[in-house]
C-alpha positions, -999 to +999 in steps of 0.1 A: +189+527-462+202+505-434+173+480-437+181+477-474+218+472-468+211+446-441+187+427-464+213+427-492+239+413-467+214+386-457+210+375-493+247+380-501+267+372-469+301+377-485+292+412-498+323+433-497+327+467-481+335+481-515+302+469-530+283+482-499+298+517-505+290+515-542+254+504-534+250+532-509+262+558-535+238+543-561+206+548-540+186+580-539+165+590-509+129+601-518+106+616-492+071+614-507+039+627-491+008+606-490-016+605-520+012+611-545+017+591-577+052+578-581+042+561-614+014+571-637-003+550-663+016+554-695+049+563-679+078+539-680+091+527-646+128+537-646+133+532-608+129+505-583+120+516-548+127+502-513+102+512-486+119+525-455+088+540-441+052+542-453+027+522-473+020+522-511-005+506-535-004+495-571-036+498-590-050+501-625-082+515-640-109+492-654-139+509-669-131+540-648-129+519-616-097+516-595-086+480-591-060+475-564-033+449-572-010+451-542+000+470-511+037+473-499+050+486-467+083+489-448+109+464-459+093+458-493+104+467-529+080+486-550+080+486-588+057+481-617+071+447-626+062+446-663+071+483-670+104+481-651+118+449-665+106+456-701+112+493-699+078+499-715+049+522-705+030+510-674-006+500-673-006+504-635-001+533-612+018+534-579+006+558-552+016+565-517-011+558-491+010+573-463+039+597-461+068+576-473+106+574-472+118+555-502+153+545-515+155+541-552+179+529-579+176+534-616+171+505-640+204+515-658+224+516-625+209+483-613+220+466-645+255+483-643+259+468-608+248+434-621+275+435-648+302+449-625+294+426-596+281+393-609+275+380-574+249+408-570+228+390-596+219+364-569+203+391-548+182+402-577+172+367-585+162+359-549+141+390-547+125+384-580+116+349-570+101+361-537+079+387-553+069+363-581+057+338-555+037+365-537+021+374-570+012+338-579-002+332-544-025+362-548-037+350-582-044+315-568-062+330-537-085+350-560-093+319-580-096+293-552-104+309-519-136+324-505-138+361-497-137+352-460-105+331-465-088+358-486-096+384-459-083+362-431-051+355-450-046+392-457-050+403-421-027+374-409+001+385-433-004+422-428-021+426-393-024+464-393-035+468-429-070+479-420-055+508-400-032+519-428-052+512-460-086+526-468-113+499-467-124+507-503-089+498-514-090+466-494-123+456-509-110+461-544-078+442-537-099+412-523-123+414-553-153+420-531-178+448-524-173+473-496-204+459-480-190+423-481-158+436-465-178+453-438-196+421-430-163+401-429-147+426-406-177+424-382-174+386-380-155+370-351-134+340-361 
């Protein structure tokens, strides 16, 4: 929880002790073992999660095949964006890759805090902007960059990813075959 509180203070330097206590009381700690779905296809995402420990993935099924959309680790927020913000059933699933410690807040409570503490809206806006930029960069990378360039960028931004995420998930995320990923990993840059 302390990492989340510190991040909130960075984004809202004048945050009061009163709000900090309210936020602490609004968060729920979840200890989730690896290989557990925290959101299934067709469920509505009612909670936003902050990752204190562990790694998760977002994925969907296309013709029975798992397509990985993202990976999140310590210090990241995890939600099904469309489902959470529209409160509609999700098309994606969220699964723990490792044992995780998560702190979550409900959609309703988050919006109550936005109403009660209008300054807190800035924190939400800045985080939304950050994750929207990441999403747009990923979409552009898939359209514009070679497989080699996408892989290099991934390991630069998440250096220990290949030790934490199964290679079949990485290949799917990069939009390449497992064999192509193996060749890329064997290359020396």
